[in-house]
C-alpha positions in Angstrom: -0.9 4.7 -11.5 -0.7 7.1 -8.6 1.5 9.9 -9.8 -0.3 12.7 -8.2 1.3 14.1 -5.1 -1.1 16.2 -3.1 -0.5 19.9 -3.4 -2.0 20.4 0.1 0.5 20.6 2.9 0.3 17.6 5.3 -1.8 15.5 2.9 -1.0 12.6 0.6 -2.8 11.4 -2.5 -3.4 7.7 -2.6 -5.4 5.0 -4.3 -7.2 2.6 -2.0 -8.0 -0.7 -3.7 -10.1 -3.7 -2.9 -11.4 -6.5 -5.2 -14.3 -4.4 -6.5 -13.3 -0.7 -6.3 -10.6 1.9 -6.7 -11.0 4.8 -4.3 -8.8 7.7 -5.0 -8.4 10.6 -2.6 -6.2 12.5 -0.2 -5.5 11.7 3.5 -4.4 14.1 6.2 -1.2 12.7 7.5 -1.4 14.4 10.9 2.4 14.4 11.3 2.7 10.6 10.9 3.4 8.4 7.9 0.3 6.9 6.1 1.3 3.3 6.9 1.4 4.2 10.6 -2.1 5.6 10.4 -3.3 2.4 8.6 -1.6 0.3 11.3 -3.0 2.2 14.2 -5.4 -0.2 15.9 -7.2 2.4 17.9 -9.2 3.5 14.9 -11.1 1.3 12.5 -11.5 3.9 9.7 -9.2 6.3 7.9 -10.7 9.5 6.6 -10.2 10.4 2.9 -10.9 13.7 1.2 -11.7 14.6 -2.4 -12.8 11.0 -2.9 -13.3 9.5 -6.4 -14.8 6.0 -6.8 -14.4 3.7 -9.8 -14.9 0.0 -10.5 -11.6 -1.8 -10.1 -11.8 -3.2 -13.7 -12.5 0.2 -15.2 -10.4 2.7 -13.1 -10.9 5.6 -15.5 -14.7 5.4 -15.1 -15.8 7.4 -12.1 -19.1 6.3 -10.6 -19.2 8.8 -7.7 -17.3 11.7 -6.1 -17.5 13.0 -2.6 -15.8 15.7 -0.5 -15.0 13.2 2.3 -15.4 9.5 3.1 -14.4 6.9 5.7 -12.5 3.9 4.6 -12.7 0.8 6.8 -9.0 -0.3 7.2 -9.6 -4.1 7.3 -11.4 -4.1 3.9 -8.7 -2.2 2.1 -6.6 -4.7 0.1 -3.8 -2.3 -0.6 -2.9 1.4 -0.9 -0.9 2.7 -3.8 1.3 5.8 -3.0 3.3 7.8 -5.5 6.8 7.8 -4.0 8.9 5.2 -2.1 9.3 7.5 0.9 5.5 7.7 1.2 5.5 4.0 2.2 8.0 4.3 5.1 6.8 3.7 8.6 8.2 5.8 11.4 10.0 2.8 12.9 11.5 2.0 9.5 12.9 5.5 9.1 14.8 5.1 12.4 15.7 1.5 11.9 17.2 2.1 8.4 19.4 4.9 9.8 21.6 2.3 11.6 21.3 -0.8 9.4 21.5 -1.0 5.6 18.6 -3.2 4.5 18.6 -5.5 1.5 15.8 -5.4 -1.1 14.3 -8.7 -2.1 11.9 -9.3 -5.0 8.4 -10.4 -4.0 5.3 -11.7 -5.6 2.0 -11.6 -3.6 -1.5 -12.8 -4.3 -4.5 -11.0 -2.8 -8.2 -11.5 -3.7 -8.4 -10.2 -7.3 -4.8 -9.0 -7.5 -1.2 -10.1 -8.2 1.5 -7.8 -6.8 5.2 -7.6 -7.9 7.7 -5.4 -6.1 10.4 -5.4 -3.4 10.6 -5.6 0.3 13.5 -4.2 2.4 14.8 -6.6 5.1 18.0 -6.8 7.2 17.9 -10.6 6.9 15.8 -13.3 5.2 14.7 -14.3 8.7 12.7 -11.1 8.8 10.1 -12.5 6.4 8.5 -14.7 9.0 8.5 -11.8 11.4 6.9 -9.5 8.8 4.2 -12.0 7.7 3.4 -14.0 10.8 4.5 -12.2 14.0 4.2 -8.5 13.2 1.4 -6.6 14.7 1.3 -4.3 11.7 -1.6 -4.8 9.3 0.1 -3.2 6.3 3.4 -4.2 4.7 5.3 -1.8 2.5 6.2 -3.1 -1.0 8.6 -0.8 -2.9 8.6 -0.1 -6.7 5.4 -2.1 -6.9 2.8 -3.0 -9.5 -0.6 -4.5 -8.7 -2.4 -6.3 -11.6 -6.1 -7.0 -11.7 -6.3 -10.7 -12.3 -9.5 -10.6 -14.4 -8.1 -7.7 -16.5 -4.3 -8.0 -16.7 -4.2 -4.8 -18.7 -5.4 -2.9 -15.6 -2.4 -2.2 -13.4 -1.7 0.2 -10.5 1.9 1.2 -9.9 3.6 3.5 -7.4 6.7 4.1 -5.5 5.2 1.9 -2.9 2.1 -0.2 -2.3 0.9 -0.9 1.2 -0.4 -4.4 1.3 -3.0 -5.5 3.9 -1.2 -8.5 5.4 -4.5 -10.1 6.5 -5.6 -10.3 2.9 -2.4 -11.9 1.5 -3.2 -15.4 0.2 0.3 -16.1 -1.1 3.6 -14.3 -0.4 6.7 -15.4 -2.3 10.2 -13.9 -1.9 13.2 -14.3 -4.2 16.2 -15.1 -2.1 18.4 -13.2 -4.6 18.5 -9.6 -3.7 17.3 -7.2 -6.4 19.5 -4.5 -7.7 
């Protein structure tokens, strides 16, 4: 679980997950939300600092540590962040100021993972837009938990998980709003 909030001003602590590794570290936000940095198509990589690497099935076993590292955005399955507000995109912050979104329960399958949590939408019709028409690579799932399929006892939780939309195999949404 990502419960560490970076003590460095302008940085966020996060866990970057793919089917084989957990990469923990800090990212300089450069005055923009992390999800916006991940969705920026101009750059292929995101720079992490204070990097710790562990096998996905043994997240407490560190196999390496480096002061910096470059993470290729397209190969990141998801990013776990400690607080819900850490998952907000800049356009979401402005959009939510005028429209009260509804949170729907979701279940998603990505290679090696199952994810449970919630998405905030203004209408059910937004699901198609979010999954098929959006230019954003990463989708914010709130109050989320990712479970490693081969080791269900290994779970990653956070205020938000940023899912790589291009790696989602199955995305299910409960039409009943969560409370």
